[in-house]
C-alpha positions, -999 to 999 in steps of 0.1 A, spaced: 390 -647 -250 372 -621 -227 342 -605 -244 344 -568 -248 315 -549 -231 299 -518 -248 298 -487 -225 288 -451 -228 314 -441 -203 352 -441 -202 379 -428 -180 387 -433 -143 351 -428 -131 335 -450 -158 329 -479 -134 313 -456 -109 287 -445 -134 281 -479 -148 274 -489 -113 250 -460 -109 230 -472 -139 225 -504 -121 213 -486 -89 245 -488 -69 266 -457 -64 284 -473 -34 289 -439 -17 314 -428 -44 324 -391 -42 341 -366 -65 373 -372 -44 375 -409 -50 398 -407 -81 420 -379 -67 456 -389 -66 470 -398 -32 495 -369 -31 467 -344 -36 444 -357 -9 458 -335 19 448 -304 -1 412 -315 -6 386 -299 17 363 -325 35 334 -306 20 339 -322 -14 335 -357 -1 297 -351 1 293 -349 -37 289 -375 -63 315 -375 -91 309 -352 -121 295 -372 -150 324 -381 -174 304 -367 -204 301 -334 -185 338 -333 -180 344 -340 -217 320 -312 -226 338 -289 -202 371 -298 -219 356 -289 -253 342 -256 -241 375 -247 -225 394 -256 -256 370 -234 -277 373 -205 -253 411 -209 -251 414 -209 -289 392 -179 -293 410 -159 -266 446 -168 -277 437 -159 -313 419 -127 -305 444 -114 -280 473 -125 -301 459 -104 -330 455 -74 -307 491 -77 -295 504 -81 -331 483 -53 -347 488 -28 -319 525 -35 -317 532 -34 -355 509 -5 -366 526 28 -362 494 48 -358 483 25 -329 516 27 -310 504 54 -286 509 56 -248 473 49 -240 473 18 -263 501 3 -242 474 -4 -216 452 -21 -242 483 -43 -252 489 -51 -216 453 -62 -212 457 -84 -242 490 -99 -229 475 -108 -195 444 -123 -211 466 -142 -236 488 -156 -209 458 -166 -188 442 -187 -215 475 -200 -229 488 -211 -195 455 -220 -178 434 -238 -203 456 -267 -215 462 -281 -180 425 -278 -172 415 -295 -205 440 -323 -198 427 -328 -163 391 -328 -175 400 -356 -199 415 -376 -170 387 -364 -146 410 -352 -118 441 -331 -112 471 -351 -124 500 -326 -121 507 -329 -83 505 -304 -54 534 -282 -65 519 -274 -99 485 -270 -83 500 -241 -63 517 -226 -93 485 -230 -114 463 -213 -88 488 -184 -83 492 -178 -121 454 -179 -127 449 -154 -99 478 -132 -111 466 -130 -147 430 -124 -137 439 -97 -112 462 -81 -138 434 -79 -164 411 -64 -138 436 -37 -128 445 -30 -164 408 -24 -173 408 0 -143 438 19 -156 421 22 -191 390 37 -175 412 62 -155 430 72 -187 397 78 -205 385 98 -175 417 119 -175 413 127 -212 376 132 -214 365 146 -181 396 168 -173 400 178 -209 428 203 -217 437 206 -180 447 170 -178 483 159 -181 486 139 -213 495 102 -211 532 96 -219 550 64 -227 569 66 -194 537 72 -175 520 42 -192 549 19 -184 548 30 -148 511 23 -147 517 -12 -162 545 -19 -136 520 -9 -109 493 -32 -123 516 -62 -123 532 -53 -90 499 -50 -71 486 -82 -88 517 -102 -79 516 -89 -43 481 -101 -37 484 -135 -55 518 -146 -40 507 -144 -4 491 -179 -3 524 -194 -15 540 -181 17 513 -193 41 486 -166 41 458 -189 29 467 -215 2 458 -228 -33 438 -260 -34 418 -282 -58 384 -268 -65 351 -287 -67 356 -304 -100 391 -316 -89 404 -305 -124 415 -270 -114 431 -252 -85 422 -219 -68 418 -202 -35 410 -220 -3 376 -203 2 361 -232 22 385 -227 50 368 -205 76 399 -200 98 407 -163 103 439 -165 83 422 -178 53 391 -156 57 411 -124 61 430 -131 29 399 -138 8 382 -106 21 412 -83 15 419 -99 -18 383 -93 -29 386 -57 -17 418 -50 -36 411 -70 -68 374 -66 -71 357 -39 -51 383 -11 -55 387 -17 -93 350 -19 -98 344 13 -79 370 31 -99 356 18 -132 320 28 -123 332 62 -110 352 69 -142 325 60 -167 299 78 -147 317 111 -150 327 103 -186 291 99 -196 282 129 -175 308 151 -193 297 140 -227 260 145 -218 268 181 -207 286 187 -240 257 173 -260 234 196 -241 255 226 -249 256 216 -286 218 214 -287 215 248 -270 240 263 -295 220 248 -324 188 263 -310 204 297 -308 215 294 -344 180 283 -354 191 250 -369 181 214 -360 215 201 -351 252 209 -353 257 173 -363 252 156 -396 220 135 -399 239 102 -400 262 109 -371 252 90 -340 252 109 -307 285 106 -288 265 105 -256 246 74 -267 277 57 -280 297 63 -248 268 53 -226 265 20 -244 303 14 -242 303 22 -205 273 0 -199 288 -29 -219 322 -25 -202 308 -25 -166 282 -52 -173 306 -77 -189 332 -71 -161 305 -76 -135 292 -108 -151 326 -123 -155 340 -119 -120 309 -117 -97 301 -154 -97 335 -164 -85 334 -136 -59 301 -149 -46 314 -185 -43 345 -172 -24 323 -152 0 297 -179 5 326 -202 15 346 -180 38 315 -167 56 304 -202 66 278 -211 40 300 -235 21 275 -263 22 257 -245 -6 287 -247 -30 286 -276 -54 314 -288 -78 292 -277 -108 288 -242 -94 326 -238 -92 329 -250 -129 304 -223 -141 322 -196 -120 355 -206 -136 340 -205 -171 325 -171 -166 358 -157 -153 378 -172 -182 352 -159 -208 363 -124 -198 395 -130 -217 375 -138 -248 354 -107 -251 380 -82 -239 397 -81 -273 362 -73 -287 355 -45 -262 389 -29 -262 403 -40 -296 378 -45 -323 357 -16 -311 387 6 -320 383 18 -357 420 21 -364 425 -15 -351 397 -27 -374 413 -9 -404 447 -24 -396 432 -58 -392 414 -56 -425 447 -44 -442 468 -72 -427 442 -100 -432 420 -88 -461 407 -123 -469 392 -127 -434 384 -92 -422 377 -71 -453 342 -62 -440 358 -45 -410 373 -18 -432 338 -5 -436 333 24 -412 369 22 -400 373 59 -407 348 66 -380 360 78 -347 360 56 -317 340 64 -286 371 79 -270 384 97 -301 351 112 -310 346 126 -275 381 139 -274 375 158 -306 343 174 -294 351 178 -257 388 183 -253 403 186 -288 433 165 -276 454 152 -305 454 114 -309 491 111 -302 486 126 -267 455 107 -258 
C-alpha cells in the first residue's frame, strides 16, 4: 500500500511548489497548467513568470467570494428598496437603480467563474466563454461608470441650473439609461468582431482586454476605449461636482451675508451641518473612490499598449481586478445608504438588522438639502 505524503499544497500546481521547496522550479511558468485549447490566446509575456502560489489563489477566491456576497446583497437591497418604496420611485432614482443593476450583474456573473478558476488555478471554461466573460465584465464596468456620470449630470442640472433647469422625467431617465447601456455595449463588443480581443490575464483565472498586444489595431482600441469609458466620464464627474460645490458655496456665502445684515450669528440651527461641507465631502468621496477603483486597471492597460509590458506581473493584474470589482461593493453605500429615505425604508423593511439606520433618516440628503436651499425644487421633480 502506497504511503500517503503530507503536503501544504494541493491543486494542479502543487507538484511545482513542492519541487520549489526542494530547490528545483524546473523552469515552470504560470502558463504550464493552462488548458491546451486556451494556449493560443496566452501572450508570450506570461511565460516569464513563476506560477502564483496555490495558497494565494485560494485567498484570492475567498476575497472574491466575500466581495461578491457583499455586492450582491448590497445592490440587491438597493434594487428591492428603491423599486418597492413609493417615495423612492422618482425619475432620478431610476439612475441609482440602474447603477445597482449593473453592479449586481457584474458581481453575480463575474465572481463565481473567477472563484471557480482560482480553485482550479487556471481558466477551465474554454476560449468561447473567455470571450463572453471578458465582454460582460467590460460591459457591466463601463455601464456603472457611465451611470455614475449620468447621476452627476442630474445633480448638476438640479443644483447648479436651479429653477431654470428642465426637471428629470421618467421618460428622460429611461432614455439616459438606454444611452448608457448602448454606449457601453458599443465599446465592449468591438473585440468580439476583431478590433482587439479578450484573452486570459496574468493569473490565468480571468479574461480581459489584450493590452499586451502592441499592434496598432489593439493599441487603438485600448486608447479609444479608455477615452470613452474613463477619461470622458471622469472629466464630466469632476466638472459636475466642481460646479455643484461652487454653487452651494456661493449660497452659503449669501446666507452668511444675510445673517450678518440681520445681526444674527447664523440663519441655520446650531446642530445643522453646513450643506457646503456635506456636499464637498460627498463630491470628494465620489471622485476619490471612482478614481481608486478604475485607475489601477487603466494604468496596466496603458503600460501594456505603450510597450512597457515587461513591468506587468500576474499579481499586479490580480490587484487591479480586485480594485475594479470593489467599486461594485461601495457604490450601494455611496449612492444608496447615504440616501436618508433609503435608510428609513431599509430600517422599516428589516428592523431587526437595520433599526439603527432609522436614526437621522428624517434628515435631508446632500442633494435634497441643497435643492431646498438653492433651487426649491420639489422631490418628485428632482
